[in-house]
Every structure is written in C-alpha cells, then in structure tokens.
N, C-alpha and C positions, 0 to 999 in steps of 0.2 A: 331182155337185156336192158332196154331203156328204163323199165320200172326199177330195176336194181340200181342203175345209175342215179335215178331220181331219189331212191331211198338213201343212197350214200350222200348225196348233196343235202338232203334234209337233215341227216344225222350230223353232218359237218356244220350246217347252219345252227342247229341246236347247241352243238358243242361251243361254237364261237359265241353265241349269245350267253351261254352259261359262264364262259370265261370272262366276258365283259362285265356281267353282273357281279361276279366274284371280285373282280378288280375294283369296281365301284364300291362294293361293300367294305373291302379292306381299307380303301382310301378314306371313306367316311368314318370308319372306326378309328383311324389314326388322328383325324382332325377333330378336336373338341369344338363344340358350339361356342361362339363368343358370349361372354357374360354381359347381360344388360346392366348398364350403370344408370341409376335413376337419380342423379344429382346434377346440379349445374356445374359446369367447369369454369375456368377463369375467363373465358370469352362469353359466358352467359348462355351457352347453348343448353337446351334442356336435355335430360337423359334420353328422351325418346329420339331426338334428332341424332344424338351421339350413337345410339344403337343402330339407327338406319344407316349412318355413315359407316359404322363398323361392319354391318352386314354387306353393304355395297363393296367395301374393300375386300372382304372375305370372298365374295363372288368373283371379283376381278382376279384375285389371287388363284382361285380354283380354275378359272378360265385360262390363265397363263400356263397351267400344267398340262392342258389338253393338247 
C-alpha cells in the first residue's frame, strides 16, 4: 500500500515538473531576445553597456511575472 502511494506521489511530482518546464518553454518562445545595438547613443554610452542595461531590464521584467 505504501509503495503504491509513493509511486503516485512520484508520478505527480514528474507531472508537476513537466508542467512547469512546458510553461517556461512557452514563455521563452513568446519573448524574443533583445537585439544588441553596437553604436553610441546621445549620452555617449557604448553599445555594450546599452546591451547590458537592456539585458538587466529584461531580467527584471521577467522576474516581475513570477
């Protein structure tokens, strides 16, 4: 009896993990990666620092959804 209950719990764990992974995959597919801009803007920042700032903003945005 206990082994059957353990099997059910394991199956439910695997199903939950699969559901979370599927959700993450669909969320990532919906959001395109930011495009890196390699030119200076009007404030004189290089393209690399702009890209880092954009990446940080995208990470903050994705954290807000969780």
